[in-house]
C-alpha positions in Angstrom: -47.5 -33.3 88.1 -46.8 -30.4 85.7 -47.9 -27.1 87.2 -50.6 -25.2 85.3 -49.4 -22.0 83.7 -51.5 -19.0 84.9 -53.8 -17.7 82.2 -52.1 -14.3 82.0 -48.8 -16.1 81.0 -50.4 -18.2 78.2 -49.7 -16.9 74.7 -52.8 -17.3 72.6 -53.5 -16.7 68.9 -56.8 -15.4 67.6 -57.9 -14.3 64.1 -59.7 -11.1 63.3 -61.5 -10.6 60.0 -60.2 -7.7 57.9 -62.5 -5.6 55.7 -61.8 -7.8 52.7 -62.5 -11.0 54.7 -58.9 -12.0 55.3 -58.3 -13.6 58.7 -55.6 -11.7 60.4 -53.6 -13.5 63.1 -53.2 -11.7 66.4 -51.1 -12.9 69.4 -52.7 -12.2 72.8 -50.8 -12.2 76.1 -51.7 -11.1 79.6 -54.8 -10.3 81.6 -56.2 -6.9 82.3 -56.6 -3.6 80.5 -56.3 -4.1 76.7 -53.3 -2.6 74.9 -52.5 -2.7 71.2 -48.8 -3.0 70.1 -47.8 -2.6 66.4 -44.6 -4.2 65.3 -41.8 -2.9 63.0 -40.8 -3.8 59.4 -39.6 -7.4 59.2 -40.4 -8.0 62.9 -42.5 -10.8 64.3 -45.0 -9.4 66.8 -44.1 -12.0 69.3 -40.7 -10.3 69.7 -42.5 -7.9 72.1 -42.9 -10.8 74.6 -39.8 -10.2 76.7 -40.8 -6.6 77.4 -44.5 -7.3 78.2 -44.0 -10.4 80.3 -43.5 -8.4 83.6 -46.7 -6.4 82.8 -48.9 -9.4 82.0 -50.8 -9.3 85.3 -52.2 -5.9 84.6 -52.6 -5.7 80.8 -53.9 -7.8 77.9 -51.6 -7.2 75.0 -52.9 -7.6 71.5 -50.1 -8.1 69.0 -51.4 -8.2 65.4 -49.1 -9.7 62.7 -49.1 -7.4 59.7 -49.7 -9.2 56.4 -46.5 -10.7 55.1 -44.7 -10.9 58.5 -44.6 -13.3 61.5 -47.7 -15.5 61.6 -49.1 -13.6 58.6 -46.2 -14.5 56.3 -48.6 -16.4 53.9 -51.0 -13.4 53.6 -50.6 -11.3 50.5 -51.4 -7.7 50.1 -54.4 -6.8 48.0 -53.0 -3.3 47.2 -49.6 -1.8 46.6 -50.1 0.8 49.4 -49.2 -1.5 52.2 -49.2 1.2 55.0 -52.8 2.2 54.2 -53.8 -1.5 54.1 -52.2 -2.1 57.5 -54.0 1.0 58.9 -57.3 -0.5 57.7 -56.4 -3.8 59.2 -55.5 -2.1 62.5 -58.9 -0.4 62.6 -60.6 -3.8 62.3 -58.4 -5.3 65.1 -59.1 -2.3 67.3 -62.9 -2.7 66.8 -62.6 -6.4 67.6 -60.8 -5.6 70.9 -63.4 -3.1 71.9 -66.3 -5.4 71.1 -64.7 -8.2 73.2 -64.1 -5.9 76.2 -67.3 -3.8 76.1 -69.4 -6.7 77.5 -67.3 -6.9 80.6 -66.1 -3.3 81.2 -67.1 0.2 80.1 -63.9 0.7 78.0 -64.4 2.6 74.7 -60.8 3.5 74.0 -57.4 1.8 74.6 -53.7 2.8 74.6 -51.7 2.1 71.4 -48.0 1.8 70.8 -46.2 1.5 67.5 -42.6 1.1 66.6 -41.0 2.1 63.3 -43.3 0.9 60.5 -46.0 0.1 63.1 -45.8 3.8 64.1 -46.1 4.9 60.5 -49.2 2.8 60.3 -50.6 4.7 63.2 -49.9 8.1 61.5 -51.8 6.7 58.5 -54.5 5.5 60.9 -54.9 9.0 62.4 -55.0 10.5 59.0 -57.9 8.1 57.9 -59.8 7.3 61.1 -58.9 10.1 63.6 -58.3 9.4 67.3 -61.6 7.7 68.2 -61.2 4.7 70.4 -57.5 5.6 71.2 -56.8 6.8 74.7 -53.1 7.6 74.3 -50.3 6.9 71.9 -46.6 5.9 72.1 -44.7 6.7 69.0 -41.3 4.9 68.9 -38.7 6.5 66.6 -40.8 7.2 63.6 -41.5 10.4 61.6 -45.0 11.0 60.0 -43.3 11.5 56.6 -41.0 9.3 54.5 -39.6 11.5 51.8 -37.6 14.6 52.5 -39.2 17.9 51.5 -37.9 21.5 51.3 -39.6 22.1 54.7 -38.8 18.7 56.2 -35.4 17.0 56.1 -36.2 14.4 58.7 -37.5 11.7 56.4 -36.2 8.1 56.2 -32.4 8.0 56.3 -32.1 11.7 56.5 -29.3 13.2 54.5 -28.5 9.7 53.0 -32.0 9.2 51.6 -31.1 9.8 47.9 -28.1 7.5 48.1 -29.9 4.6 49.9 -33.1 4.9 47.9 -31.0 4.6 44.7 -29.4 1.5 46.2 -32.8 0.0 46.9 -34.2 0.9 43.5 -31.2 -0.8 41.8 -31.9 -4.0 43.7 -35.6 -3.9 43.1 -35.0 -3.5 39.4 -32.5 -6.4 39.4 -35.1 -8.6 41.3 -38.1 -7.7 39.1 -37.7 -10.6 36.6 -37.7 -13.1 39.5 -40.7 -11.9 41.5 -42.8 -14.8 40.2 -40.5 -17.3 41.9 -41.7 -17.9 45.4 -38.9 -20.2 46.5 -35.9 -18.2 47.5 -33.7 -21.2 46.9 -34.4 -21.1 43.2 -33.1 -17.5 42.7 -29.7 -16.9 41.1 -27.0 -17.1 43.8 -25.7 -13.5 43.1 -29.2 -12.1 43.5 -29.7 -14.0 46.8 -26.4 -12.6 48.2 -27.4 -9.1 47.1 -30.8 -9.4 48.8 -29.3 -10.7 52.0 -26.6 -8.0 52.0 -29.3 -5.4 51.7 -31.2 -6.7 54.7 -27.9 -6.9 56.7 -27.1 -3.3 55.8 -30.6 -2.2 56.7 -30.3 -3.9 60.1 -26.9 -2.4 60.8 -28.3 1.1 60.1 -31.1 0.4 62.6 -28.7 -0.2 65.5 -26.4 2.3 67.2 -24.5 0.3 69.8 -21.5 -1.9 69.3 -22.9 -5.0 71.0 -26.0 -4.7 68.8 -23.9 -4.3 65.6 -21.9 -7.4 66.6 -25.1 -9.3 67.2 -26.5 -8.3 63.8 -23.3 -9.3 62.0 -23.2 -12.6 63.8 -26.8 -13.5 63.1 -26.8 -12.4 59.5 -23.6 -14.3 58.5 -24.3 -17.2 56.2 -21.8 -19.5 54.5 -22.3 -20.1 50.8 -23.9 -23.5 51.3 -26.3 -21.9 53.8 -27.3 -19.3 51.2 -27.8 -22.0 48.6 -30.3 -23.8 50.8 -31.9 -20.9 52.6 -35.7 -20.6 52.7 -36.7 -16.9 52.9 -40.5 -16.7 52.6 -40.7 -12.9 53.1 -38.2 -11.8 50.5 -40.8 -10.8 47.9 -43.0 -9.0 50.4 -40.1 -7.0 51.7 -39.1 -5.8 48.3 -42.7 -4.7 47.5 -42.8 -2.8 50.7 -39.5 -1.1 50.0 -40.8 -0.2 46.5 -43.9 1.4 48.1 -41.7 3.4 50.5 -39.8 4.8 47.5 -42.7 5.5 45.2 -45.5 6.7 47.5 -45.3 10.0 49.4 -46.4 8.8 52.8 -46.8 12.3 54.3 -49.2 12.4 57.2 -48.2 15.8 58.7 -51.6 17.3 57.9 -53.1 14.9 60.5 -50.9 15.9 63.4 -53.0 18.9 64.5 -56.0 16.6 65.1 -54.0 14.0 67.1 -55.2 15.5 70.4 -54.8 12.3 72.6 -51.8 12.3 74.9 -48.8 11.3 72.8 -45.4 10.2 73.9 -42.5 10.4 71.4 -39.9 7.9 72.3 -36.8 9.2 70.3 -33.6 7.4 69.6 -30.7 9.8 70.1 -28.5 7.9 67.6 -31.1 6.9 65.1 -29.8 6.7 61.5 -33.3 6.2 60.1 -35.0 9.2 61.5 -33.0 12.2 62.6 -33.8 12.8 66.3 -33.6 16.6 65.9 -36.4 16.6 63.4 -38.4 14.1 65.5 -38.3 16.5 68.4 -40.0 19.1 66.3 -43.1 16.9 66.4 -43.6 17.9 70.0 -44.6 21.4 68.8 -46.7 20.1 66.0 -48.9 17.8 68.1 -51.5 19.3 70.5 -50.7 17.1 73.5 -47.3 15.6 73.2 -44.3 14.9 75.4 -40.9 13.4 74.4 -38.4 11.0 75.9 -35.0 10.6 74.4 -32.8 7.5 74.7 -29.5 9.1 74.0 -27.4 6.0 73.3 -30.0 4.1 71.3 -30.3 3.6 67.6 -33.5 3.1 65.7 -34.0 -0.5 66.9 -34.8 0.6 70.5 -35.7 -2.9 71.9 -32.3 -4.2 70.8 -30.1 -1.1 71.6 -31.9 0.0 74.8 -34.0 -2.9 76.2 -34.2 -1.6 79.7 -35.1 1.9 78.5 -37.7 0.6 76.1 -39.3 -1.5 78.9 -39.4 1.5 81.3 -40.8 3.8 78.7 -43.6 1.3 77.8 -44.4 0.7 81.5 -44.5 4.5 82.3 -46.7 5.1 79.2 -49.2 2.5 80.3 -49.2 3.6 84.0 -49.8 7.2 83.1 
């Protein structure tokens, strides 16, 4: 007889209606206090599972899949400003969670954690919706601003921002005539290799430890025949998101003073995406913030510092 898997260890998928009626897929795992986790650019929300498995007896984790990624790969964006769209979707998911739990408990706010792009979504959320219904917040290696400014040089890629944005713009321009082609296999071979090389370079910038770099290089290697036959359903979405990063200001610093809930800044000491020195300045800009630095980790904390990430998440929830 096959033993029955306890409820808290069964991964479930629900759908939540967005403001425009789109059904958003949300993975749900665990049993207990609800927690909302927001994933990074290019990440599948289910990649959180190894870190939340030991906590499943005490918490119910809601893992929404942002449009264009994971289980939401087939969902298109109704607007160019994808971060604001994701913030709106997050608000709908949060309201759904509270409606589901209010009948059983007196919970009217829950803890939220966001990593990288998911954390930028939360800065946009705070800017638009404030801190209502959020009990505390874990911000994982993400600044509240993308573009460097005279008074802030801690934007995306730091001192290399101009160089790397120019690289992305060149590739976006080269890809523009082919954005109507959904099937990646039908793109010119040279364009496919350029796009895959860009994703590889982005991933290598995100990690800071040798074993992580080796893993990225191994997983991203593809022989010519593999490239020719590769299906890549998110390539258009990723380009549109990168284009928005480059063109839109995404500056949410004016919302920081109002983020009065307990906020933990989990900072990567070797991040090449967001300078840790500038991230530490957020501690003084937020009313109720503490910081924790993982000195040997790059931006991709779960890959570079899996134990440190788990411990930080557990401590955040227990506090």
